[in-house]
Structure formats: structure tokens, C-alpha cells
C-alpha positions in Angstrom: 0.0 0.0 0.0 1.0 3.6 -0.3 1.2 3.9 3.5 3.5 0.8 3.6 5.8 2.2 0.9 6.0 5.5 2.8 7.0 3.7 6.1 9.5 1.6 4.3 11.0 4.6 2.6 11.2 6.4 6.0 12.9 3.4 7.5 15.5 3.3 4.6 16.3 7.0 5.1 16.9 6.4 8.8 18.6 3.1 8.9 20.4 2.1 5.6 24.1 1.9 5.9 26.0 4.8 4.3 29.7 5.2 3.5 31.9 6.9 6.0 32.0 10.6 5.5 28.4 10.9 4.3 26.1 13.5 5.8 23.7 11.1 7.4 24.2 10.6 11.1 22.4 7.2 11.2 23.9 3.9 10.3 22.5 0.4 10.8 23.2 -3.2 10.0 20.8 -6.1 10.2 21.4 -9.7 11.1 20.2 -12.3 8.6 16.4 -12.8 8.3 15.8 -9.7 10.5 12.9 -7.4 9.7 13.6 -3.6 9.1 12.8 -2.6 12.7 15.4 -5.0 14.1 19.1 -4.7 14.0 22.1 -2.8 15.4 22.2 0.9 14.7 24.2 4.0 15.5 22.2 7.2 15.6 24.0 10.4 16.4 26.8 8.5 18.0 24.5 6.3 20.2 24.5 2.6 19.7 21.2 0.8 19.9 20.6 -3.0 19.7 16.9 -3.6 18.9 16.0 -7.3 18.7 12.6 -7.1 20.5 9.8 -9.3 19.4 11.6 -11.2 16.6 10.9 -14.7 17.8 14.3 -15.5 19.2 14.8 -18.6 21.4 18.0 -19.9 22.8 19.1 -21.3 19.4 18.3 -18.0 17.7 20.2 -16.1 20.4 23.3 -18.2 19.7 23.0 -17.6 16.0 22.7 -13.9 16.6 25.8 -13.9 18.8 27.8 -15.8 16.0 26.7 -13.1 13.6 27.5 -10.3 16.0 31.0 -11.6 16.8 31.7 -11.6 13.1 30.1 -8.3 11.9 30.0 -6.0 14.9 33.7 -5.4 15.8 34.5 -3.1 12.8 31.0 -1.5 13.0 31.4 -0.6 16.6 34.7 1.3 16.0 32.7 4.4 15.0 31.3 4.8 18.6 34.1 3.3 20.7 35.3 5.4 23.6 39.0 6.2 24.4 39.0 3.4 27.0 37.9 0.9 24.3 34.4 0.4 25.5 31.1 1.0 23.6 28.1 2.2 25.6 24.8 1.2 24.1 21.9 3.5 24.8 19.6 0.4 24.7 20.1 -3.3 24.5 16.6 -4.7 23.8 15.9 -8.4 23.5 12.4 -8.2 25.1 9.3 -10.0 23.9 11.1 -13.2 22.7 11.5 -16.7 24.1 15.1 -16.4 25.2 15.9 -18.5 28.2 18.8 -18.9 30.6 21.2 -20.2 28.0 20.3 -17.5 25.5 20.8 -14.6 27.9 24.1 -16.0 29.0 25.5 -16.2 25.5 24.1 -12.8 24.6 25.7 -11.1 27.6 28.9 -13.0 27.2 29.2 -11.9 23.6 28.5 -8.2 24.5 31.1 -8.5 27.3 33.7 -9.9 24.8 32.9 -7.0 22.4 33.3 -4.5 25.3 29.7 -3.4 25.0 27.8 -2.2 28.0 24.4 -0.5 28.2 22.4 2.3 29.8 19.1 0.5 29.4 18.8 -3.3 29.4 15.4 -4.7 28.3 14.8 -8.5 28.8 11.1 -8.5 29.8 8.6 -11.0 28.5 11.1 -13.9 28.0 11.8 -17.2 29.6 14.4 -16.1 32.2 15.0 -18.0 35.4 17.5 -18.0 38.2 20.5 -18.8 36.0 19.8 -15.9 33.7 19.5 -13.5 36.7 22.9 -14.8 37.9 24.4 -14.0 34.5 22.8 -10.5 34.6 24.3 -9.9 38.1 27.8 -10.8 36.7 27.3 -8.4 33.8 26.4 -5.7 36.3 29.7 -6.2 38.1 31.9 -6.7 35.0 30.5 -4.2 32.4 31.0 -0.5 33.3 29.4 2.0 33.3 26.4 1.4 35.5 23.0 0.5 34.2 20.2 3.1 34.6 17.3 0.7 33.8 16.9 -3.1 34.1 13.6 -4.4 32.7 13.0 -8.0 33.8 9.2 -8.2 34.3 7.1 -11.0 33.0 9.7 -13.8 33.4 10.2 -16.7 35.8 12.9 -15.4 38.1 12.7 -16.6 41.7 13.8 -14.8 44.9 17.3 -16.2 44.7 17.8 -14.7 41.3 16.9 -11.2 42.4 19.0 -11.5 45.5 22.0 -12.0 43.2 21.1 -8.9 41.2 20.7 -6.8 44.4 24.1 -8.1 45.7 25.8 -7.1 42.5 24.3 -3.6 42.6 25.4 -3.2 46.2 29.0 -4.0 45.6 29.5 -2.2 42.3 30.8 1.4 42.3 28.8 4.1 40.6 25.3 3.2 41.8 22.9 5.1 41.9 23.6 6.0 38.3 24.3 9.5 37.0 21.7 10.9 34.6 22.1 13.7 32.0 22.5 17.0 33.7 24.6 15.6 36.5 21.7 14.4 38.6 21.6 10.9 40.2 18.5 8.7 40.3 18.0 5.1 41.6 18.5 2.3 39.0 15.1 1.5 37.6 14.5 -2.2 38.3 11.3 -3.8 36.8 10.6 -7.1 38.6 6.8 -7.5 38.5 5.2 -10.7 37.3 8.0 -13.1 38.3 8.0 -15.9 40.9 8.5 -13.9 44.1 6.6 -15.0 47.2 6.1 -13.0 50.4 7.4 -9.9 48.6 7.1 -7.5 51.5 9.1 -9.7 53.8 11.6 -10.3 51.0 12.2 -6.6 50.5 12.7 -6.0 54.2 15.4 -8.7 54.3 17.0 -7.4 51.1 17.0 -3.9 52.5 18.9 -5.0 55.6 21.3 -7.1 53.6 21.8 -4.2 51.1 22.7 -1.8 54.0 25.2 -4.3 55.5 26.9 -4.9 52.1 27.1 -1.2 51.2 28.6 -0.5 54.6 31.1 -3.3 54.2 32.4 -2.0 50.9 32.4 1.6 52.2 29.9 2.9 49.7 27.0 3.7 52.0 26.8 7.4 52.8 23.0 7.7 53.3 21.4 8.5 56.6 19.6 5.7 58.3 16.1 7.0 57.6 16.6 7.0 53.8 15.8 3.6 52.3 18.4 2.1 50.0 15.6 0.5 48.0 12.6 2.7 47.1 9.4 0.7 46.4 7.0 2.0 43.8 3.5 0.4 44.4 1.6 2.5 41.9 2.0 5.2 39.2 1.7 8.0 41.8 4.2 6.7 44.3 5.6 10.0 45.6 6.5 11.3 42.1 9.1 8.6 41.5 10.0 7.9 37.9 12.8 6.3 36.0 15.0 9.4 36.3 13.6 10.9 39.5 12.9 9.8 43.1 10.5 11.4 45.6 12.9 10.7 48.5 15.6 12.7 46.8 13.3 15.6 46.3 12.2 15.5 49.9 15.5 14.8 51.7 18.3 15.6 49.2 19.5 12.0 49.4 19.1 9.5 46.6 18.3 5.8 47.2 20.1 3.2 45.2 17.4 1.1 43.6 13.8 1.8 42.4 11.7 -1.4 42.6 8.5 -1.2 40.5 5.2 -2.9 41.5 6.9 -5.6 43.5 3.6 -7.1 44.8 2.3 -7.9 41.3 3.7 -11.4 40.8 2.7 -14.3 38.7 0.9 -17.4 40.0 3.1 -20.2 41.4 0.8 -22.7 39.8 1.9 -21.8 36.3 4.2 -24.2 34.4 7.8 -22.9 34.3 9.3 -23.6 30.8 12.4 -25.6 30.5 14.4 -22.6 29.2 13.9 -21.0 32.7 15.0 -24.1 34.6 18.6 -24.4 33.7 19.9 -23.8 37.2 21.0 -27.1 38.7 19.7 -27.5 42.3 21.9 -30.6 42.8 25.2 -28.7 42.6 26.7 -26.5 45.2 25.3 -23.0 45.1 28.7 -21.3 44.7 29.8 -23.8 42.1 26.6 -23.4 40.1 26.8 -19.6 40.3 30.4 -19.7 38.9 29.2 -21.8 36.0 26.9 -18.9 34.9 29.5 -16.2 35.1 30.4 -14.5 31.9 33.8 -16.1 31.7 32.3 -19.6 31.7 30.3 -21.2 28.9 27.2 -23.1 30.0 25.7 -22.2 26.6 27.6 -25.2 25.2 24.7 -27.2 26.6 22.8 -26.0 23.5 25.0 -28.3 21.5 26.3 -31.1 23.8 29.5 -32.8 22.7 29.2 -36.1 20.9 29.4 -39.2 23.1 32.9 -40.6 23.5 33.9 -43.4 21.1 33.7 -46.9 22.6 36.9 -48.3 23.9 38.4 -51.2 21.9 37.7 -54.6 23.4 40.6 -55.8 25.5 42.8 -58.4 23.8 43.0 -61.6 26.0 46.5 -62.3 27.0 47.8 -65.3 28.8 50.1 -64.8 31.7 53.5 -66.3 30.9 54.3 -69.6 32.8 57.6 -69.4 34.5 59.4 -72.7 34.8 60.9 -73.3 38.3 64.5 -72.6 38.4 66.6 -74.8 40.6 69.0 -73.0 42.8 72.7 -73.3 41.9 74.9 -75.6 44.0 75.8 -74.1 47.2 73.2 -71.3 47.1 69.9 -71.0 48.9 66.7 -69.0 48.1 66.0 -66.0 50.2 63.1 -66.1 52.5 61.2 -63.6 50.3 61.8 -65.7 47.2 60.7 -69.0 48.7 57.1 -69.9 47.7 54.7 -70.3 50.6 53.2 -73.8 50.9 49.4 -74.0 50.5 47.4 -74.3 53.7 47.1 -77.7 55.3 43.3 -77.8 54.8 43.6 -77.1 51.1 46.1 -79.9 50.7 43.9 -82.3 52.5 40.9 -81.4 50.3 43.0 -81.8 47.2 44.2 -85.2 48.3 40.7 -86.4 49.2 39.2 -85.3 45.9 42.1 -86.9 43.9 42.3 -90.2 45.8 40.3 -92.9 43.9 37.7 -94.7 46.0 38.1 -92.3 48.8 35.0 -92.0 51.1 32.9 -88.8 50.7 33.6 -86.1 53.2 31.8 -86.5 56.5 28.8 -84.3 57.2 29.1 -82.1 60.2 27.4 -83.9 63.1 25.3 -81.9 65.5 26.5 -81.5 69.0 25.4 -84.2 71.5 22.2 -83.5 73.3 21.8 -83.6 77.0 19.5 -86.1 78.7 16.7 -83.6 79.1 17.0 -82.5 75.5 16.9 -86.1 74.3 13.7 -86.8 76.2 12.1 -83.6 74.8 12.7 -84.6 71.2 12.4 -88.5 71.4 9.1 -89.9 70.1 6.7 -91.3 72.7 
């Protein structure tokens, strides 16, 4: 239609790749089979990775990462900072079917490409505890700090969000700095996950967050200011993604904005396999290390082939050594002298080998006493 052609022409003007030195300030490249609204683009020096709602699962995420590892390094040079890092305005993989393995391979690839983000959008996927552990490691290992983390409508349990809060507590730079030199709490969307007893959980996390920040010497807030600001509705004290009501009232900025925490999914729902990659049989620390960005649990997408069967052992016969008579005038040492077989073994061998020998006697019961014989004798 005419409207469709107009929209396509507008997208081409905004996104088609142009040679260096051209007047356009917008450059984009698309992964294979991606639609025009998907891809990696640089607009006015700001990198954006837009892969929302394109049907990616764990296999598709791995294919995207193979494509990105090949085509993005040279493309990212145009927006790389002096320290070698690239800060994406948005990394958006929301609205897909990406699970724990897919998120791990995506974040590992971005980490290897020295790409961090201001806004990370992973809502409406199949993320579980393992994915949250990988996100926590990305928070610690990929500066600068995140301003927004969108994880709603997933399958992340309490332990996964605890890992994310711990990572924010120990990482320098939080709360993040917004344009204009003003700080605001990191915007954490966690509604519609698998959190139970949310209010008690947030109280426990608040106490642990204070202890952790005090231990790493990054807690300079007064005691009455919460480190985690809860947003229960759209009119919660004027809090927004770049503004906190506590900061306006007291001049002190909390560290985290938690949005709509009491709105959680039902625990009766079926959790997909992609969100159940965390092994509950392994040690917790060992399993957490397996999901760090430096490890590769995504290899489970393509398990190695089974080992080849070992060749059948070749039967060999032990060599029979002929007895060697000692030389004249010499004697065998005590250690070299063979031990004679036990006497009972010799007797059994002689009894079985002697022709016409009587069979071995059965063991006779012990003799009974007079009273016992009278008790068992017939009348």
C-alpha cells in the first residue's frame, strides 16, 4: 500500500548503511532474516541494539551472537570510547522466548565486544535463576552502570533477584548518574515473576543491602533514607525512572527503584524448560560460577558427541615361568621361597584326587543332654 511504501522509505532513510563521511548521522546493519525494525544501529553516536519481538529462542540467540561476533567489531569502532568500551543506549531483547542459556550467551558476547548498556530490556522472555545470575555478573563486570533493568514477565525466583541486588550493592557508581549531573536510583522492573512474600523479602534485602554497602564503604546515606525505594503505583511519591521522591524531599538518593513488587505471577503456572537451567543438585557457589560471563554453560545448546567406545581388550595369557633350581651351594632367600598352601587345602585336594576315597563326612550336630533327648524323642 501507499502507506506501507511511505513507512519503508522512511525506515530506509533512517537506517540504511551509508559510507563513512556521508552527511547522514544514522547507520544500521541487520542480522540475517531480521525485519527492518530489528538490528544494530548508531544514531548520532549512540549505539542501539533492537531485537525485540523477533521470535528469538536460545538457538536463535546463539546464531545472533555468532553473527554479532563476526560483523560488529568493525562496525562498533565508530562509537568506541577512548577506554575501548562501547556504551549502548539500549540493548533490547524483550518479547522473545530467550531463556537462561540464550541470555548467558548474549551477555557473554557483548562483554567480549566491550559493549555495556544504559538500558537493558529483557522483559517477556523465559528467564530463570541462572539468567539472573548472568545479569548480576554483567552488572559487576561491564561498566558504566545501568540506569534501567527491565525483567518483568519472566520466571525469576527470589534467589535470582538477590544475586542482582548483591551485584548492585558492591558495584561502584550506583545510583547511576543521569544527563544533567543528577543521580537517580536504578530502575528495576521485577513485577510478574516468581516472588513469594514480597514485602518480607524486600525487608530482608534492604537490611542485607545496607550491610553490604557499609562493608564496601559505599553507604553514605542517613539511616532514615531507604536504599531500595518501592513503587507500588504510578503515583508513588512522584518517582519515575529518572527521578525519586525521596531525593526531592531529603536531598539523598536511594540506590534502587523497585517497581510494582507485589504484582507477581501465580506459582501454579508451568515454568518452561528454558527458565529451569539452574541445577539445584550442585553446590550453590559452584553453580553460580558456572553462569559467570567467563564460563560457557551455553555449550549445553550443542552437547559434545558421546565418546567413542573403547576397543575390546585383547585376551592375554600370563607367561608360565618354569621353576629354576638354585645353583649348587646357594639358597633361596626367605622372600623368594614360595609359601606352601594351607594344610586344609592340601587335605581337600588329596581327598578329591584319591580314587575310591570316602565322601567327606557331614558335620554332626553336638550331642544333646538327657533332658533335651527326652524332649525330642518320640513317645
